[in-house]
C-alpha positions in Angstrom: 205.1 28.8 187.7 202.8 31.6 187.2 201.8 34.6 189.3 198.2 34.7 190.5 196.8 38.8 190.9 193.6 39.5 192.6 191.7 42.5 192.5 189.2 42.2 195.9 187.3 44.1 198.5 189.4 45.5 201.3 187.3 43.9 204.2 188.4 40.3 202.1 192.0 41.0 202.6 192.2 39.0 206.3 190.2 36.0 204.7 192.4 35.7 201.2 195.3 35.7 203.7 194.4 33.0 205.8 192.8 31.0 202.4 196.3 31.3 200.4 198.3 30.5 203.3 196.2 27.4 203.7 197.5 26.2 200.1 200.7 26.8 201.6 201.6 29.8 199.2 204.6 31.2 200.9 204.7 35.2 199.9 202.0 37.8 199.6 202.5 41.2 197.9 199.4 43.4 199.0 198.7 47.0 197.3 196.4 49.3 198.0 194.6 50.8 194.3 191.4 52.3 193.1 189.2 51.3 190.0 186.0 50.9 188.6 184.2 48.2 186.7 180.3 47.2 186.5 180.1 49.6 188.8 181.2 52.9 187.2 179.7 56.1 188.0 177.8 54.9 191.0 175.5 57.9 192.6 175.2 57.5 196.3 173.1 60.5 198.3 174.9 61.6 201.4 173.5 64.3 203.6 171.0 65.5 200.8 173.6 65.9 198.2 174.5 63.3 195.3 178.1 62.5 194.5 179.3 60.2 191.9 182.3 58.0 192.8 184.1 57.2 189.7 187.2 55.3 191.4 186.2 52.5 194.2 189.0 51.4 197.1 190.0 47.9 196.4 193.0 45.7 197.6 195.8 44.3 195.1 197.1 40.8 195.7 199.9 39.1 194.0 201.2 35.6 194.6 203.9 33.8 193.0 203.1 30.3 192.7 204.7 26.7 191.6 202.5 25.1 188.4 201.2 22.5 190.9 199.5 24.4 193.2 197.9 27.6 191.0 195.0 26.1 190.7 194.8 25.6 194.9 195.0 29.3 194.8 193.4 30.5 192.5 190.2 28.6 193.7 191.4 29.5 197.5 191.6 33.4 196.4 188.5 33.4 194.6 186.1 31.1 197.3 187.2 34.1 199.9 187.2 36.7 198.0 183.7 36.2 197.4 180.4 38.0 198.5 178.2 37.2 195.3 177.6 41.1 194.7 178.9 43.5 191.8 182.4 44.6 192.6 183.7 41.2 194.0 186.9 41.7 192.0 188.8 39.6 189.2 191.4 37.1 189.5 194.1 37.1 186.9 196.9 34.7 186.0 200.1 35.2 184.3 203.3 32.7 183.0 206.6 33.8 185.1 209.4 33.5 183.0 212.5 33.7 185.7 212.3 34.4 189.3 215.7 35.2 191.3 215.9 35.6 194.8 218.1 38.6 195.3 219.9 37.2 198.8 220.4 33.8 198.0 221.1 34.0 193.9 218.2 30.9 193.9 216.6 30.7 190.3 212.9 29.1 189.3 210.8 27.5 191.7 213.5 27.5 194.3 213.3 31.4 194.6 209.6 31.3 195.1 
């Protein structure tokens, strides 16, 4: 079992959700986040004044998936989130030691 975490542009959220549901991902956690990468300290001109944007708004998506669909989930997330421009985001994959569904007590892959 793995946690697949994606940091994506907010306007790509709906497309990513649809792509993940299409590969049988059963639940998604979404968090609004801010951060920067290669595009840090971007200077923008607004009403004749320069502003430096340190942190840009993004969305963090987390999904727990069984080992047999990890590659499909990664591919779906990557395909749906990509614009081809700097700042598209990242995908992180982390191993899960244990999952327990609180309501039923189910564990492991049954709890996903």
